[in-house]
C-alpha positions as CSV (number, residue, x, y, z in Angstrom):
1,X,8.6,-35.4,3.0
2,X,6.8,-33.4,0.4
3,X,4.9,-31.5,3.1
4,X,8.1,-30.3,4.7
5,X,9.4,-29.0,1.4
6,X,6.1,-27.1,1.0
7,X,6.7,-25.3,4.3
8,X,10.3,-24.5,3.6
9,X,9.5,-23.2,0.1
10,X,6.7,-20.9,1.2
11,X,8.9,-18.2,2.8
12,X,11.3,-18.3,-0.1
13,X,8.5,-18.0,-2.7
14,X,7.0,-15.1,-0.6
15,X,10.3,-13.2,-0.6
16,X,10.8,-13.7,-4.4
17,X,7.3,-12.5,-5.1
18,X,7.9,-9.5,-2.8
19,X,11.1,-8.6,-4.6
20,X,9.4,-8.8,-8.0
21,X,6.6,-6.6,-6.7
22,X,9.1,-3.9,-5.5
23,X,10.9,-3.9,-8.8
24,X,7.6,-3.4,-10.7
25,X,6.6,-0.4,-8.5
26,X,7.3,3.1,-9.8
27,X,7.2,6.6,-8.4
28,X,4.0,8.4,-9.6
29,X,4.2,11.4,-11.9
30,X,3.1,14.8,-10.6
31,X,-0.2,14.4,-12.5
32,X,-0.9,11.0,-11.0
33,X,0.0,12.3,-7.5
34,X,-2.3,15.3,-7.8
35,X,-5.1,13.1,-9.1
36,X,-4.7,10.8,-6.1
37,X,-4.5,13.7,-3.6
38,X,-7.7,15.2,-5.1
39,X,-9.5,11.8,-5.0
40,X,-8.5,11.3,-1.3
41,X,-9.5,14.9,-0.4
42,X,-12.9,14.5,-2.1
43,X,-13.4,11.2,-0.2
44,X,-12.6,12.8,3.2
45,X,-14.9,15.7,2.4
46,X,-17.8,13.4,1.4
47,X,-17.3,11.3,4.5
48,X,-17.3,14.4,6.7
49,X,-20.5,15.7,5.1
50,X,-22.2,12.3,5.5
51,X,-21.1,12.1,9.2
52,X,-22.4,15.7,9.8
53,X,-25.7,14.9,8.2
54,X,-26.1,11.8,10.3
55,X,-25.3,13.7,13.4
56,X,-27.9,16.4,12.5
57,X,-30.5,13.8,12.0
58,X,-29.5,11.8,15.1
59,X,-29.6,14.7,17.6
60,X,-33.4,15.6,17.3
61,X,-34.3,11.9,17.2
62,X,-32.4,11.3,20.4
63,X,-34.2,14.0,22.2
64,X,-37.6,12.8,21.0
65,X,-37.0,9.3,22.3
66,X,-35.7,10.4,25.7
């Protein structure tokens, strides 16, 4: 019987925790938003540079092997 109660309480607990989480969330200020956008932009730029460098190294090696 205790096992059945555990399964029926799990969805209820999940919904309650979800509602609590939503109530704790807040809209970021403009300063926080710009900081986040800047961080994401730098991350995209860094990943692009790393991918470009790997491609530059990979092309000559591929032609040496083949």
